[in-house]
C-alpha positions in Angstrom: -52.7 -9.1 -23.3 -49.6 -10.3 -25.2 -47.7 -7.4 -23.5 -48.8 -8.6 -20.0 -47.6 -12.1 -20.9 -44.2 -10.8 -21.9 -43.9 -8.8 -18.7 -44.9 -11.8 -16.5 -42.4 -13.9 -18.4 -39.6 -11.4 -17.9 -40.4 -11.0 -14.2 -40.4 -14.8 -13.8 -37.0 -15.1 -15.5 -35.6 -12.3 -13.4 -36.9 -14.0 -10.2 -35.5 -17.4 -11.2 -32.2 -16.0 -12.2 -31.8 -13.8 -9.1 -32.9 -16.7 -6.9 -30.4 -19.1 -8.3 -27.7 -16.4 -8.0 -28.5 -15.9 -4.3 -28.5 -19.6 -3.5 -25.2 -20.1 -5.4 -23.2 -17.5 -3.5 -20.1 -18.9 -1.9 -18.9 -15.7 -0.3 -20.6 -15.0 3.1 -21.6 -11.4 3.5 -20.0 -9.2 6.2 -22.0 -9.5 9.4 -21.6 -9.1 13.2 -19.8 -12.4 13.6 -17.2 -11.8 10.9 -16.2 -8.3 11.8 -14.3 -9.3 15.0 -12.1 -11.7 12.9 -11.3 -8.9 10.4 -10.6 -6.5 13.2 -8.2 -8.9 14.9 -6.4 -9.7 11.6 -6.0 -5.9 11.1 -4.4 -5.5 14.5 -2.0 -8.3 13.7 -1.2 -7.2 10.2 -0.6 -3.6 11.2 1.6 -4.4 14.3 5.2 -3.2 14.2 6.3 -4.5 17.6 5.3 -6.6 20.6 3.1 -9.6 20.9 0.8 -8.7 18.0 3.9 -8.5 15.7 5.0 -11.9 17.0 1.5 -13.3 16.1 1.6 -11.6 12.7 5.0 -13.2 11.9 3.9 -16.6 13.1 0.7 -16.5 10.9 2.8 -15.3 7.9 0.7 -12.1 7.5 2.2 -9.2 5.6 2.6 -5.9 7.4 -0.3 -4.1 5.8 -3.3 -1.8 6.5 -5.1 -3.3 3.4 -7.6 -5.6 5.1 -10.9 -6.2 3.4 -13.6 -8.8 2.9 -13.7 -10.5 -0.5 -16.9 -10.7 -2.5 -15.6 -12.2 -5.7 -17.3 -15.5 -6.2 -14.3 -16.9 -8.2 -12.0 -16.1 -5.3 -14.4 -17.6 -2.7 -14.8 -20.8 -4.7 -11.0 -21.3 -4.6 -11.0 -20.3 -1.0 -13.6 -22.9 0.1 -11.8 -25.7 -1.9 -8.5 -24.8 -0.2 -10.1 -24.5 3.2 -11.8 -27.8 3.0 -8.7 -29.5 1.7 -6.5 -28.0 4.5 -8.9 -29.2 7.2 -10.0 -32.5 5.6 -10.2 -35.3 8.2 -10.5 -33.0 11.1 -13.5 -31.5 12.9 -16.9 -31.5 11.4 -19.6 -29.4 9.7 -18.2 -27.9 6.5 -20.8 -25.6 4.8 -20.9 -24.3 1.2 -20.1 -20.7 2.1 -17.1 -19.0 3.7 -15.8 -15.7 4.9 -12.7 -14.6 2.9 -10.6 -11.7 4.2 -7.8 -10.4 2.2 -4.8 -9.0 4.0 -2.4 -7.6 1.4 -1.2 -10.6 -0.6 -2.7 -13.3 1.6 -6.2 -14.6 2.4 -7.8 -15.6 5.7 -10.6 -18.0 5.2 -13.1 -19.4 7.7 -16.4 -21.3 7.8 -18.4 -20.5 10.9 -20.3 -23.8 10.5 -17.1 -25.9 10.7 -16.0 -26.8 14.2 -12.8 -28.2 15.4 -13.6 -29.7 18.7 -16.8 -29.9 20.7 -17.3 -26.2 21.3 -19.4 -24.6 18.5 -17.7 -21.3 19.0 -14.3 -22.8 18.3 -13.8 -22.1 14.6 -10.6 -22.3 12.5 -9.1 -19.5 10.4 -6.7 -20.7 7.7 -4.2 -18.3 6.1 -3.4 -18.9 2.4 -1.0 -17.3 0.0 -2.2 -16.1 -3.4 -1.7 -19.6 -4.9 -3.9 -21.1 -2.1 -1.1 -22.8 -0.3 -1.7 -23.0 3.4 0.6 -20.7 5.4 -0.8 -21.1 8.8 -4.0 -21.6 10.8 -5.4 -20.5 14.2 -8.4 -20.6 16.4 -9.4 -17.2 17.5 
């Protein structure tokens, strides 16, 4: 009987710990709505000529093929703070979770809940350097 009590206690702690971890996540997981943004950033970052290179340069993206989603909670916490600071006083609907895409030495951050303007599909991507200084922003 004492053994069953310990097992139930352990399972309860595991459930509470896992549940709080899941609710505390700041990084949004990769999904169907985030992949097009990563894909477009990859096109810009890998461009060596033409309009895509012009966009890459205007966004201050490095020329790189290293484009990936970030899952580090410490990075995402810095990203959400920088994103909300960069867009403070504009738009509406900040959430507590963001997508963070690393492109070489810079980060592209966006919150699909935040809207700039009346169209709910009009979201804002902000590009930051590794010290979380805003380099540029755009609305895909």
